[in-house]
SEZADREN-963673 format. One line per 2 residues: number of its first residue (from 1); for each residue x, y, z of C-alpha. Coordinates in steps of 0.001 Angstrom, whole numbers, plus 500000, padded with zeros to 6 digits. Example, Ala and Ser with C-alpha at 12.3 -4.5 7.8 and 13.67 -1.06 7.14 Angstrom:
residues 2
1> 512300 495500 507800 ~ 513670 498940 507140;
END
This chain:
residues 744
1> 460673 474270 518120 ~ 459936 470129 518341;
3> 457463 468970 520887 ~ 458779 467362 524023;
5> 457076 464383 526352 ~ 455543 465061 529243;
7> 458434 463701 531603 ~ 460828 466206 530138;
9> 458362 468798 530390 ~ 458188 467959 534173;
11> 462203 467636 534301 ~ 462575 471125 532625;
13> 460481 472771 534950 ~ 462288 471889 537616;
15> 465579 472530 536206 ~ 464122 476107 535397;
17> 462997 476441 539036 ~ 466009 475628 540053;
19> 467900 477709 537966 ~ 465647 480797 538856;
21> 466907 480294 542606 ~ 470577 480307 541655;
23> 470379 483392 539391 ~ 469433 485646 542897;
25> 473305 485688 543485 ~ 475492 487408 541291;
27> 477734 485158 538960 ~ 481020 486259 537299;
29> 479393 484531 533801 ~ 475658 485062 534276;
31> 473730 488199 533863 ~ 473236 490818 536392;
33> 470129 489957 538557 ~ 467315 492428 538216;
35> 464609 493680 540570 ~ 460774 492935 539300;
37> 459117 496333 539549 ~ 455750 497622 538127;
39> 456072 499894 535420 ~ 455712 503542 535918;
41> 453413 505620 533326 ~ 453159 503927 529949;
43> 454906 506658 528245 ~ 457661 506163 525562;
45> 460074 508404 527509 ~ 460086 506300 530754;
47> 459444 502868 529104 ~ 462830 503266 527300;
49> 465081 504709 529996 ~ 467152 501809 530256;
51> 470093 503726 531332 ~ 468452 506832 533124;
53> 466452 504596 535223 ~ 468976 501805 535729;
55> 469385 502711 539642 ~ 465974 502491 539995;
57> 465393 499230 537763 ~ 468843 497199 537524;
59> 471570 496884 539786 ~ 474045 498050 537673;
61> 477156 495833 536415 ~ 479224 498800 536161;
63> 479354 502024 537967 ~ 478092 505230 536882;
65> 481502 506415 537499 ~ 482993 503860 535094;
67> 480264 504688 532508 ~ 481672 508256 532529;
69> 485191 507742 531958 ~ 484853 505387 529414;
71> 481396 506983 527575 ~ 483766 509477 525603;
73> 486342 506661 524192 ~ 482507 505061 523059;
75> 481960 508217 521428 ~ 485322 508070 519634;
77> 485238 504801 518674 ~ 481532 505789 516797;
79> 483198 508830 515219 ~ 485940 506651 514035;
81> 483503 504072 512598 ~ 481753 506702 510927;
83> 484975 507611 508947 ~ 484921 503910 507499;
85> 487659 502794 509914 ~ 485980 499633 510955;
87> 487963 497692 509130 ~ 491319 499193 509545;
89> 491106 499499 513117 ~ 490223 497418 516052;
91> 486902 498728 517207 ~ 485061 496888 519753;
93> 481118 497115 518929 ~ 477918 494822 518732;
95> 476740 493420 515509 ~ 473167 492308 515092;
97> 472779 489404 512904 ~ 469957 486954 511974;
99> 468327 485059 508875 ~ 466259 487391 506634;
101> 462837 488825 508038 ~ 463611 487433 511803;
103> 462904 490406 513607 ~ 466124 492210 514023;
105> 464717 495471 513076 ~ 462051 495146 515747;
107> 464823 494444 518513 ~ 466369 497490 517441;
109> 463105 499692 517241 ~ 462649 498459 520813;
111> 465841 499305 522525 ~ 466017 502873 520322;
113> 462288 503911 520886 ~ 462352 505010 516532;
115> 460930 503239 513928 ~ 463255 501548 511426;
117> 462170 499771 508233 ~ 460241 496749 508305;
119> 458542 494675 505905 ~ 459079 491373 503843;
121> 461975 490364 501754 ~ 465366 492475 502078;
123> 464907 495520 504297 ~ 468008 496052 505664;
125> 470250 496369 502341 ~ 473118 498212 504020;
127> 474879 498017 507554 ~ 473185 500159 509845;
129> 475139 501754 512629 ~ 472894 502803 515337;
131> 474463 504903 518116 ~ 472692 505590 521100;
133> 473529 508432 523625 ~ 471971 509112 526910;
135> 471896 512890 528188 ~ 469941 514032 531118;
137> 467682 516380 529596 ~ 466852 518029 526461;
139> 464918 516885 523694 ~ 465327 513995 521208;
141> 467938 514417 518602 ~ 468682 512636 515527;
143> 471765 512970 512799 ~ 472244 510267 509573;
145> 475624 510298 507671 ~ 476782 508807 505145;
147> 478905 508149 501708 ~ 476766 508328 498774;
149> 477583 506674 495238 ~ 479855 509412 494100;
151> 481818 509012 496972 ~ 480850 512219 498881;
153> 480091 512502 502478 ~ 476673 513479 503284;
155> 474795 514527 506763 ~ 471451 515106 507709;
157> 470154 516265 510658 ~ 466413 514557 512101;
159> 464418 516426 513990 ~ 461561 513788 514328;
161> 461409 510322 515452 ~ 458648 509448 513070;
163> 461115 510263 510207 ~ 463653 507555 510778;
165> 461798 504926 508653 ~ 461690 507277 506012;
167> 464983 508706 505989 ~ 466619 505122 506237;
169> 464616 503831 503175 ~ 465675 507190 501440;
171> 469052 506588 501940 ~ 469367 502807 501061;
173> 467795 503931 497971 ~ 470387 506381 497232;
175> 473153 504019 498250 ~ 471945 500823 496386;
177> 469525 502221 494004 ~ 466039 501040 493867;
179> 466606 497393 493154 ~ 466943 494723 495975;
181> 470670 494668 496019 ~ 472655 495077 499146;
183> 475877 497561 499998 ~ 478579 497185 502206;
185> 478366 500928 502583 ~ 477896 501828 506193;
187> 475032 504226 507274 ~ 475228 505992 510170;
189> 471897 506829 512377 ~ 473014 508649 516168;
191> 470022 509627 518368 ~ 470690 511450 521541;
193> 468198 511188 524352 ~ 467078 510796 527960;
195> 465319 507887 526652 ~ 467980 505428 525370;
197> 471240 503575 526982 ~ 474421 504509 526063;
199> 474767 501887 523369 ~ 475964 501424 519823;
201> 474731 498721 517582 ~ 475503 497758 513874;
203> 472461 496112 512194 ~ 473833 493589 509389;
205> 471600 492816 506347 ~ 469443 489450 507585;
207> 470903 486387 505289 ~ 468829 486472 502689;
209> 467552 482892 500727 ~ 467032 484036 497058;
211> 466261 487119 495097 ~ 465277 486598 491403;
213> 466978 490065 490957 ~ 470311 488744 492523;
215> 470924 485170 492751 ~ 473688 485029 494468;
217> 472515 487300 497370 ~ 473079 484528 499989;
219> 476638 484493 499464 ~ 476875 488186 499606;
221> 475161 489014 502604 ~ 476826 485718 504393;
223> 480400 487633 503557 ~ 479085 491007 504501;
225> 478081 489557 508220 ~ 481402 487757 508513;
227> 483456 490618 507204 ~ 481927 492384 510419;
229> 481672 489351 513140 ~ 484930 487852 512331;
231> 486722 490787 514368 ~ 487658 489536 517807;
233> 486870 492738 519192 ~ 483039 492435 518079;
235> 479945 491318 520333 ~ 477843 488709 518078;
237> 474191 489797 518938 ~ 472299 486922 517526;
239> 468397 487002 516913 ~ 466494 483981 516682;
241> 462583 483461 516475 ~ 461157 480985 519188;
243> 459165 479525 516460 ~ 462150 477542 514325;
245> 464851 475294 515502 ~ 467511 477073 517207;
247> 470353 474401 515621 ~ 469246 475071 511828;
249> 469207 478724 512191 ~ 471834 479643 509960;
251> 472831 482863 511486 ~ 474030 480734 514686;
253> 475863 478609 511943 ~ 477819 481891 511540;
255> 478693 483006 514673 ~ 479977 479458 515683;
257> 482006 479832 512578 ~ 484054 482876 514082;
259> 483460 482338 517559 ~ 483319 477961 518345;
261> 483235 478869 522016 ~ 480285 481235 522251;
263> 482589 483791 524351 ~ 481527 486629 522247;
265> 478083 485565 521231 ~ 474456 486870 522669;
267> 471336 485416 521964 ~ 468191 487146 521441;
269> 464871 484608 521313 ~ 462006 486647 519902;
271> 458339 486225 519358 ~ 457633 483781 522225;
273> 454006 484094 521359 ~ 454624 482125 518521;
275> 456226 479453 520198 ~ 455010 475912 518837;
277> 452727 474499 521198 ~ 454660 471754 523427;
279> 457771 473029 522451 ~ 458036 475760 525954;
281> 460540 473839 527912 ~ 462786 473391 525139;
283> 462697 477174 524724 ~ 462933 478025 528349;
285> 466384 475407 528458 ~ 467809 477324 525816;
287> 466890 480935 527196 ~ 468492 479586 530631;
289> 471488 478474 528300 ~ 470382 474861 529598;
291> 469391 473807 525847 ~ 471271 472105 522865;
293> 472891 475603 522056 ~ 474835 477316 524618;
295> 476469 480210 524727 ~ 479200 481934 527162;
297> 477047 485131 527443 ~ 473871 483579 527469;
299> 470372 484540 525914 ~ 467618 486965 526606;
301> 464200 486521 525525 ~ 462187 489466 524071;
303> 458804 490085 522723 ~ 458584 493343 520055;
305> 455684 494472 518039 ~ 453708 491617 516210;
307> 452706 492318 512580 ~ 449115 492537 514001;
309> 450367 495518 516663 ~ 451893 497115 513581;
311> 449156 496749 511418 ~ 447006 498527 514466;
313> 449734 501311 514878 ~ 450433 499983 518318;
315> 453199 502689 519554 ~ 456827 501325 520755;
317> 455597 502583 524362 ~ 452356 500410 524319;
319> 454303 497408 523167 ~ 456924 498188 525877;
321> 454229 497711 528323 ~ 452188 494724 526579;
323> 455860 493135 526954 ~ 456338 493818 530462;
325> 452548 492197 531209 ~ 453498 489021 528912;
327> 456377 488286 530736 ~ 454559 488829 534103;
329> 451284 486698 532975 ~ 452410 484187 530323;
331> 451696 480920 531744 ~ 454830 479432 530608;
333> 457599 482283 530479 ~ 456536 484189 533809;
335> 458476 481725 535391 ~ 461893 482984 534036;
337> 464524 484832 535981 ~ 463919 488559 535302;
339> 467115 489247 534334 ~ 467186 487112 531015;
341> 464061 488543 530028 ~ 462616 491771 528259;
343> 463814 494951 526037 ~ 465351 496568 528955;
345> 467365 493644 530199 ~ 468366 493186 527075;
347> 469624 496866 526506 ~ 471579 497052 529884;
349> 473424 493931 529443 ~ 474411 494899 525900;
351> 475432 498264 527525 ~ 477626 496695 529732;
353> 479074 494227 527515 ~ 480023 496934 525419;
355> 482163 499182 527563 ~ 483921 496334 528923;
357> 484900 495607 525714 ~ 485975 498893 525373;
359> 487756 498937 528455 ~ 489777 495779 527780;
361> 490563 497081 524390 ~ 491647 500740 525012;
363> 495396 499928 524462 ~ 495215 497990 521554;
365> 492825 500451 519807 ~ 495654 503067 520726;
367> 498463 501265 518935 ~ 496217 500453 516179;
369> 495433 504240 516270 ~ 499105 505138 516497;
371> 500354 503069 513455 ~ 497455 504087 511033;
373> 497669 507510 511645 ~ 501391 507479 510949;
375> 499907 505740 507372 ~ 497633 508362 506781;
377> 499783 511190 507672 ~ 502462 509604 504871;
379> 499896 509557 502184 ~ 498723 513067 503092;
381> 502266 514283 502622 ~ 502306 512425 498903;
383> 498601 513981 498504 ~ 499840 517467 499240;
385> 497839 520279 500363 ~ 494675 521814 498812;
387> 495355 523759 495518 ~ 494729 527596 495698;
389> 491559 529112 494622 ~ 492580 532330 492108;
391> 494644 532398 488744 ~ 497482 534291 490068;
393> 497939 531935 492843 ~ 497696 529000 490457;
395> 500361 530056 488560 ~ 502571 530871 491278;
397> 501515 527402 492715 ~ 502774 526271 489167;
399> 505982 528121 489142 ~ 507069 526801 492522;
401> 506059 523141 491245 ~ 508610 523149 488474;
403> 510964 525002 490390 ~ 510804 521975 492701;
405> 511113 519794 489706 ~ 514037 521596 488019;
407> 515688 521429 491041 ~ 515171 517759 491291;
409> 516537 517059 487954 ~ 519959 518988 488541;
411> 520263 516491 491645 ~ 519195 513343 490270;
413> 522103 514289 487445 ~ 524739 515890 490011;
415> 528224 514467 489741 ~ 530029 513905 492874;
417> 531579 517434 493359 ~ 527796 518429 493493;
419> 526864 515868 496333 ~ 526370 518561 498721;
421> 524279 520082 496437 ~ 521966 517135 495986;
423> 521816 516799 499577 ~ 520561 519980 500079;
425> 517593 519764 497427 ~ 516350 516568 499483;
427> 517661 514075 496297 ~ 520298 511774 495609;
429> 522768 511582 492645 ~ 521643 507915 492196;
431> 521199 508125 488924 ~ 524882 509453 488422;
433> 526018 506288 490251 ~ 523948 503908 488255;
435> 525690 505713 484975 ~ 529290 505436 486566;
437> 528219 501772 487157 ~ 527867 501426 483474;
439> 530493 503506 482693 ~ 532854 501441 484948;
441> 531496 498209 482799 ~ 532765 499863 479302;
443> 535845 500260 480283 ~ 536476 497022 481161;
445> 535057 495412 478348 ~ 537024 497909 476342;
447> 540573 496678 477691 ~ 539048 493203 476722;
449> 538005 494013 473217 ~ 541870 493724 472330;
451> 542428 490628 469820 ~ 542921 487296 472039;
453> 546018 486923 469705 ~ 547658 490351 471363;
455> 546474 489755 474700 ~ 547839 486362 475313;
457> 551319 485458 474247 ~ 550693 481491 474126;
459> 548400 482364 471281 ~ 549549 481671 467862;
461> 549619 484866 465542 ~ 546632 484989 462677;
463> 547895 484073 458952 ~ 547140 487253 457996;
465> 549761 489064 460004 ~ 552398 486878 458319;
467> 551215 487501 454811 ~ 551014 491119 455755;
469> 555053 491237 456302 ~ 555392 488992 453465;
471> 553567 491728 451002 ~ 555607 494216 452344;
473> 558974 493079 451670 ~ 560812 493906 448936;
475> 564667 494677 448549 ~ 566059 495111 451879;
477> 568327 493870 454666 ~ 567536 491100 456853;
479> 566699 493141 459980 ~ 564110 495310 457856;
481> 560769 495202 459251 ~ 557444 497643 457765;
483> 555287 497616 461400 ~ 552808 500400 460991;
485> 550562 499286 457933 ~ 549924 496017 459756;
487> 549613 497591 462992 ~ 546856 500194 461111;
489> 545195 497421 459886 ~ 544755 495476 462947;
491> 543391 498413 464768 ~ 541130 499370 462099;
493> 539742 495684 461197 ~ 539775 494169 464578;
495> 539519 496887 467441 ~ 537522 500123 466383;
497> 534311 498120 465047 ~ 534638 496478 468624;
499> 534824 499663 470311 ~ 532387 501373 468322;
501> 529635 499149 469093 ~ 530600 499333 473026;
503> 530101 502944 472753 ~ 526469 502431 471384;
505> 525947 499996 474256 ~ 526947 502074 476909;
507> 524783 505496 475385 ~ 521472 502809 475362;
509> 522266 501956 479029 ~ 522710 505194 480277;
511> 519821 506954 478033 ~ 517798 503820 479632;
513> 519000 504881 483350 ~ 518227 508567 482655;
515> 514507 507914 480737 ~ 513663 505694 483554;
517> 514876 508342 486614 ~ 513256 511411 485303;
519> 509996 509364 483856 ~ 509541 508452 487971;
521> 510651 512068 488900 ~ 507800 513570 486595;
523> 505633 510990 487774 ~ 505948 511997 491764;
525> 506065 515449 490662 ~ 503144 516256 488789;
527> 501068 512891 489446 ~ 497721 514714 490860;
529> 497661 516533 487407 ~ 497000 514321 484706;
531> 497419 516839 481756 ~ 500469 518548 483356;
533> 501937 515027 483896 ~ 501522 514439 480313;
535> 502853 517459 479508 ~ 506152 517207 481225;
537> 506640 513570 480092 ~ 506801 514926 476671;
539> 509181 517621 477077 ~ 511588 515119 479106;
541> 510799 512382 476195 ~ 511952 515209 473398;
543> 514747 516493 475422 ~ 516585 513008 475736;
545> 516016 512045 472190 ~ 517636 515364 471281;
547> 520830 514852 473631 ~ 520912 511405 472364;
549> 521193 512440 468649 ~ 523758 514766 469703;
551> 525602 512206 471817 ~ 525677 509749 468689;
553> 526955 512511 466283 ~ 529913 512997 469080;
555> 530624 509335 469540 ~ 531034 509164 465976;
557> 533677 511803 465484 ~ 535846 510260 468633;
559> 535772 506451 466543 ~ 536588 509091 463283;
561> 539468 510182 465563 ~ 541093 506857 466494;
563> 541425 506169 463074 ~ 544619 508516 462975;
565> 546693 506502 465113 ~ 548741 508909 467278;
567> 550269 508909 470763 ~ 553080 510352 472260;
569> 556498 509214 472075 ~ 557771 508705 475074;
571> 554362 507295 476193 ~ 554403 504525 473444;
573> 557953 503912 474438 ~ 556976 502994 477798;
575> 554553 500917 476944 ~ 556299 499043 474474;
577> 559263 498449 476844 ~ 556671 496959 479299;
579> 555110 494705 476744 ~ 558499 493483 475650;
581> 559792 492485 478924 ~ 556517 491104 479798;
583> 556758 488756 477130 ~ 560341 487824 477840;
585> 558942 486582 481357 ~ 556379 484701 479581;
587> 558817 482774 477365 ~ 561539 482484 479921;
589> 558951 480010 481576 ~ 558062 478376 478441;
591> 560136 474895 477583 ~ 563658 475711 475476;
593> 562484 475046 471871 ~ 565144 472350 470171;
595> 567573 474690 467968 ~ 567292 474867 464342;
597> 569641 475188 461343 ~ 569260 479244 461478;
599> 569548 479520 465238 ~ 572201 482208 466654;
601> 572468 483947 462571 ~ 570001 486736 463535;
603> 571219 490664 463545 ~ 570499 492417 467282;
605> 569403 495481 465998 ~ 566402 493618 463930;
607> 564429 492805 466552 ~ 564751 495746 468438;
609> 561620 497254 469739 ~ 559741 499429 467161;
611> 558275 502823 467858 ~ 555162 503551 465758;
613> 555062 506969 464430 ~ 554561 509645 461735;
615> 555698 512572 463478 ~ 558216 514139 461363;
617> 560609 514829 464513 ~ 562037 511964 466809;
619> 562928 511869 470070 ~ 566841 512176 471057;
621> 567205 508770 471471 ~ 565750 507540 468207;
623> 567238 509492 465515 ~ 567450 506591 462769;
625> 564377 506108 460415 ~ 563287 504104 457819;
627> 560464 504854 454958 ~ 559277 507480 457601;
629> 559427 504768 460541 ~ 561819 505386 463677;
631> 563196 502441 465189 ~ 565061 502538 468864;
633> 568312 501930 469334 ~ 569478 498662 470370;
635> 569430 497830 474351 ~ 570800 494418 473959;
637> 572830 492262 471916 ~ 570684 490048 469391;
639> 570108 486286 471030 ~ 568690 483074 469369;
641> 565302 483802 471112 ~ 564769 487347 470007;
643> 561146 488068 468827 ~ 560342 487475 464702;
645> 558822 490273 463250 ~ 555560 488839 463419;
647> 555976 489255 467527 ~ 557501 492524 466830;
649> 553877 493262 465440 ~ 552394 491812 468207;
651> 554339 493886 470675 ~ 553898 497191 468838;
653> 550126 496716 468357 ~ 549544 495772 472171;
655> 551684 498928 473544 ~ 549436 500889 471222;
657> 546115 499474 472238 ~ 547207 499768 475943;
659> 547066 503278 475424 ~ 543951 503496 472988;
661> 541928 501452 475179 ~ 542848 503989 478414;
663> 542195 506950 476240 ~ 538716 505614 474571;
665> 537651 504650 478164 ~ 537424 508135 479066;
667> 536677 510192 476742 ~ 533454 507951 475679;
669> 532143 508232 478771 ~ 532791 511714 479110;
671> 530794 512503 476027 ~ 527925 510015 477447;
673> 527502 511887 480804 ~ 527812 515241 479524;
675> 525433 514732 477049 ~ 523339 512768 478863;
677> 523260 513975 482434 ~ 524105 517881 482093;
679> 522952 518227 478650 ~ 519588 516665 478788;
681> 519118 518733 482415 ~ 519625 522044 480987;
683> 517901 521475 477828 ~ 514972 519728 479616;
685> 514859 523016 482028 ~ 515015 525614 479537;
687> 512399 523730 477469 ~ 509807 523783 480523;
689> 510701 527347 481448 ~ 510103 528259 477870;
691> 506805 526388 477968 ~ 505451 528547 480755;
693> 507056 531476 480226 ~ 504367 532945 477884;
695> 504243 534064 474495 ~ 502864 531859 471599;
697> 504009 528929 473617 ~ 502283 529429 477057;
699> 499994 526850 477774 ~ 496751 527126 479639;
701> 497448 527286 483261 ~ 493930 526064 484799;
703> 493234 523243 482581 ~ 497083 521500 483666;
705> 496289 521997 487292 ~ 493315 519953 487085;
707> 493459 517233 489382 ~ 492921 513744 488901;
709> 489586 512417 489573 ~ 488814 511250 493387;
711> 492592 512636 494286 ~ 490628 515813 496176;
713> 487988 513245 497858 ~ 490666 511154 499062;
715> 492954 514103 500941 ~ 489799 515449 502185;
717> 488649 512212 503769 ~ 492321 511517 505247;
719> 492551 515030 506376 ~ 489275 514344 508385;
721> 490082 510853 509525 ~ 493616 511885 510219;
723> 492181 514994 512782 ~ 489326 512315 514182;
725> 492322 509800 515353 ~ 494453 512282 516721;
727> 491125 513333 519011 ~ 490672 509590 519694;
729> 493983 509272 520986 ~ 493967 512031 523610;
731> 490396 510199 524505 ~ 492157 506987 525057;
733> 495249 508252 526567 ~ 493061 509947 528965;
735> 490957 506933 530158 ~ 493970 505249 530499;
737> 495274 507247 533219 ~ 492863 506069 536029;
739> 493417 502429 536168 ~ 491384 502211 539286;
741> 488263 503204 537264 ~ 488881 500835 534362;
743> 489178 498040 536946 ~ 486019 498669 538628;
END
C-alpha cells in the first residue's frame, strides 16, 4: 500500500477508534461481535475448533438448533457437488479466489488444520472442494474423490492429516499430467473432525500471469474462476495480501465484474506483517470497510504461516497461537475490533454466511433438483438398464430386443385397420400416414395428367387428330367415324408415359419415407450397440432394395396392362353420357357462331356417342357395329351443333381416361404400399430371424452386444446422481417443514 501523511494517519486512527466502539453493538450488516479470550493450550485440536468452541469464544450469529437443522442440507449439497452437478444446479458454496501465490492455500490450511500444496508457480491446478464437518467425538478422518482422465470415479480414504498434501498433489498430477496445466475437473476433499467448522469452500486456481508451457494460462484461469463465481448463490472469498494495492488486484476486479455491489463478496487480507511501512492506516481503513474498496459483507484480516515459518516446520497449531499473539500485541493492528481479525473469526463468519445462503436457497434448489432429476430419469430410460452378464442371458436379451424391433416395424407399417395393434405396441402408423399423403398426391397428379385439350373444351384439338381421321377415311357414308385407333394412339403416346413417370415418383417417395422411418427405428432400438446397429441397418437396406426391385417389376406389368384398352361397356357409356352433357353445357354458354354453307345437312346418327370396345358381344342397346366398333343408338335428332368427328374423339378419349385414371389411382398405390410396407416388414423380420436363429449364418452374440464407448460410464453416473438427487430432495423437503427454525 502507498504511504500516507501523518495528518491522514491521525484521522484514520480516530475513525478506527470510533468504528471500534460502534462494533460493540450487533449490526444487521456488520460481523458478529466476539469476546476476546486468552487462547487455551496451544494444541492444534483446541486452536482450530471454530464450531465446537463457538459458545465459549463467540456469540454465534446462528443458533445451534438452526445449524443442526441445516447441516443435512449442507451435507446434501456437498454430495451433489461431488457428482459434478455444481454447473447444473444452483448450489450455495464459498469460492476462494485470488491472484497467483497470494496465500489462498495458507488461509484454507489455517481453517481446516491440514497441510495443502504450497509453493511457487501454479500450485492449485484443479478446483479443490474442501468440505469440513464437525463431529462431537472421534478421530480425524479424510476422504478424497475425483474423476480420472479415463472418466472413472475414484475415491480414496486418508487416515492422517499429514497425507493430505501429498495426496492432493498426486491427484492433480493424475488429472492434469505433470505439466503446469490447469483442469476444470474438481477434486473433493472431505474432512470430519471435532476441530473444524461446518463449512465447505472451493479453492480455485490462482489467476496466473504467464507460463511458458501455456501462454494462455491467464485467460484459462480467469474463465475457470468466472464459471464458479458468476453464479448468484456463490459467496466469493477474495484473498488479498496487505503488501499490494487492493485497487490493482485482478481477483477484486473479477469479483466486481460478477458482483458489482459487493453483496456476496468477503475480503480477506493476509500477510499483515508484510505491510509496507507507512501504509498501516490505509490497511486498517480497508479492513474496517472504510477504504477505497468496500464490500457489503466486509473484510477479515488473518495471519497465516510465513515462508520462514514454513521452512522451519512450524506447526499449524503454533501458527494459530502466533496469530493470536500478533493481533493482541501489534502496535497497529491490535487496535482493530476482534470480530474482523483472526482465522477463527473468518471460519465463523464463513460458516454463518454459508448457512444463511443455504437456508435462503432451499426452495429454489428443490425446484432445480426436481427439474434436473426428471431430465436424468428420461435419459436413463433411453440408456436402458445394465446388460446381463452370462452368455445365455445375453442371448435372451438380444432375442427380446429383436422381438421388440420386429413389433415396432410391424406397428410402423400398420394400416388403419391395424391401428389398435400399433397403439398397443407403443408405436404409431405415422409412416403409413405419410405414405398415404404421397398416394393422394399421386391420384391428383394422375387425374391431371390427361392432355389439356381433353380436359378443357375451350382448347383447340391438335392437328394430328384431324390428320388421323383423314388417314382412316375411305369409301364410307358421311356418318362413318373410325374412333378407336385414334383414341388408342392418344392413350399410348400422351397418357401412359406420364402415368409411368408418376408411378416411379410415387415409388421413390414411399421408399424414402420407409428408409428414413426404419433407419430411425433401428437407431433408437440398437444405438447402444454399434456393431449390432450396423448389422441391422445393412439388413434393413437389403430388404428395402429387394422390395423396391419387386415393386418396379409389378408397376411395369400394371403399365403394360394399361396398353390394352378395356373397360366395362356400362361404365363407359355412363361416362360418355356424362362428358357429352358436360360439353353441351359448355357449348350452351358460348356465343352462337355465324351460319355456314353446310349448316343443317348433318345426319343425326353420325354425331351420336361412340362406344370404344373390341368385345365380340354388345349390350342390348348397341347392336349395330361397324368394323368391330359399336355405335350407340341415336338418342336425339342431329342439330347444327352436333360434334364433329374430332370432337367425338375428344369425348370418347375423355370418357375412357376418366375410368383409366380412377383405376390407376388405386392399383399403383396398392402395389407400392403392399411391396414397400407389408413386403419390407415381412422380409426384414424374416431376414433378421434367419441371421440370429443359428446355423451357418449365426453371428457372434457377445461381439454384437458390445456397448458404445462411454455409454456404461454415463449410465452409472446417471444412476448415482439421480439416487443422490432423490435423497437430497427428501432432505430439502424436511428442512422446509420447520419455518420457524429457518427464520431464526
